[in-house]
N, C-alpha and C positions, 0 to 999 in steps of 0.2 A: 273819446279824444281827451287828452290830458288838459287841454285847454280850448277855449271858445275863441279862435282866432277871427270869427266872422260875426259875432255877437252884434246885433243892431244894424246888421248890412243885408241889403237886398241884392239878389242874384237872378239873373237870367240865363237860363240854360238850354239851348236847343239841343235837339236829337236826343231829347231827354227819355224816351220811352223804352230804351234799351241800351246794352252794349256800355260803352264809355260815358255816355250822356247819362244815364240810369245812376251809374256808379258814381258819378260826379254829384249829382243831385243828393244821393245819399251821404255822401262825404262832406258837402258844404253844411247840409241840415245838421249832421252829427257835430259840427264845429260851429253851430250857432247861428247860421244864416238863414234868413227868410227866402226861399226859392221860387221862382216861376218857372215852371217846367214846360217847355215847347216840343211839339212832336205832332205828327199827322195822326197816331192810332190813339183814339179816345180812351178804348178799353184798357189798354196798357198804361195809359196816362193815369186813368182812375185807379187803377192798382197800386201805382208807385205812389199817388196820393194818399191812399189809405194806408200804406206801409211807412211813409216819411213824413207826411203833413205838408208837402209841398203844394202848390197851387197849380192846378192842370190847366194847360192852355193849348187847346187843339188847333194848330196852324199849319197849312201846308206851304212849305218854303219854296216850292216848285210855282207858287202863285203869287205873282208880286202885289197883286191886288190884296192878296190874304194878309200878307206882310205889312201893307201900309196901314190895313183896317187895324191890325194888332197893335202897331206902333201909335197910332192916333189915340187908342185907348189904354196904353200901357202906363203902370205907374212908374215913378222915378226908381232908378236902381242904381247900385253902386259897383255892380261886377257883371260882366258879360261873357260867357263862355259859347263860344260859335262850336258847337261840337255835332251839329247835323252833317250827315253825309250820305253819298249815294254812289254805287258803283254799278257800271254794265260792264261784264266781262266779253270782248269779242275782239277777233283778231283787228290789227290796224286797217288792213285794207277793205275790211267789211264793216269799219265803225259806221254806225247810223248816225247821221247829223243831227236828227231829232233828240236821240240819247246824249250826244254831245251837248246841245243845248240845255238839255234838262239837267245834266250834270253839272254843268257851269254855273247855271242858275242857283241850285242847293248848296254847292260846294265852294262857290267864290264870290258870285253877286249877292246872295242873301247874308252871308256875314259882312259883307262891305256895307249893305244898307242898314243893317242893324247897327253896325259900329257908327256909322255915319249919324244916325238920328240920334243915339245915346251920347257920343261926343260932343254934338251941338249943344244939347242940354247942359252937360257938365261945364262946357267953356262958358255958356251964358251965365251959369250960376256960379262958375268960379269954383267948382268943386272938383276934387280928382276922381277918377275912376280907373279901373283895371279890366283890359280886355285879354282874354286867351283864346286864341284860334287852335283848333284841332286840326292839324295837318297829318303829314305821312311822310316817311322816308321815300315815299314814291315821289315826292317832289323834285327829288334830285337823282333818284334812281331808276333807269327804265325797267318798268314791269310788263313783260308780254301780256297783251289782251288788256291792258290798262291805259290804252292812250288818253281817253278823254278824263279818266280819274287822275292820271299823272299830271295832265296839263291843268286842271282844276286846283291840285294841291300846290304846284309851283306858283300858280297865279295868287294862291291864299299867301303863300310864304312871301311872296314879292309885296304884297298889300301890308303884310304885317311889318315890313322894313319901312314902307312909306308912311304907314299911320305912326310908327315910333318916333320917327324923324319929325313928322309934322305935329305930332299930339304931344310929345314929351314935354316942350316948353309950358304946356297948359297943366303939368301935373298928372297927366294920363298915361299910365304904362301899357304896353302892347307887347306879347310875346306870342309864340306857338309853340306847341309841342308835337313833336313828329315820331310817332311810334312805328316800330315795325309791325308785323303783322300781329293783330290783337285779337283775342279770343272772343268775337261778336258774332252774332248772326250774319252781318254783312261779311264778316271774314270768311265764314263757314261756306258762303256762297260762292266766294272767290277762290278757296284753298280747299275744296271738298277732296280733290285728288289727292290721295294718301302719297303717291309717289311725288307730286308736285310739292307738297307740305314737306316731306322728308327733305328734299333737295334744298327748300329755303330754311329749314331748321339747322341744316348742315352749314349754313354760311352764318349763322349766329354764335359767336364764340360761347354765350351762356347755354345754348342749345335747346333752347324753348321759345315760343311765342310769349307775348306779352298778356298779363292779365288786365282787365278792364280797370279793376281797382288799383293796380299800380300806376296805370296811366292818370286815374282820378286824383291819387296822391301828388302827382307831379303838377297836375292843374291846380290844386289846392295850395302848393307851395308858391306858385306863380301869381296866384291870386293874393296871396298874403302879405303882410309887411316884412315877412322874414326875406322876400324877395325884392326888397325895396329898390335896389340898383341894378337888377335884373331887366332889361329893358331892350327890345328889339333883337331878342335871341329866339332862333328856331332850335329848340332844343330837343336832340334826338333821345327816344326812349327804345333802345333797340338791341339791348344785350350785347353791344359791341359790334354789331353789323357792319358798321360803316368804320370801324377802327382799321380794317384790313385794306 
């Protein structure tokens, strides 16, 4: 990186063991941040720690007790990236309610809880903080087979807007990034059918899916002082998908 935008700052990144989360950890460390990386998979976290120097934190965000235990022991931080995500692909009429609950817990409730606890600390200490929620264009675009996922991301966008209104007066900025299909292991699960993938790419003017590193670069921008007046935005990273 040409400059260390995050030198002396500590970031907490969830969903860090792969995909956008892993790319974000790498990007932030390259720009000088100390990063605490949360995910369920300890083996992948340890590999990421060996490669980047991040602090691995094995936490299952589907377990509310595990979240509380982590937060009770967590150090102060300046930046939060809610990147953990879960998707179950199934037709709406067959959507399993237990999977809906799990999806909402990981994609919507866990980000809310993490942001609550960190924001309370920032407000009490009178210090600014920055939050980026990793959402999806699925928050506003109906996607077959993704009922629970779409609902969870719509909820995350709504939280982003409420958080921006309430936390802004305390100097806490909140935004979300909303990528189109991103080339991650989770996306491979949802878009493995070549015909389905081709149909989606045909709707993207730039003609391809997004790379994790491209989303990570957008997250880094929103976290940085370069985006000092960007607040309450759900920023599409979609190659023009929603322009039509």
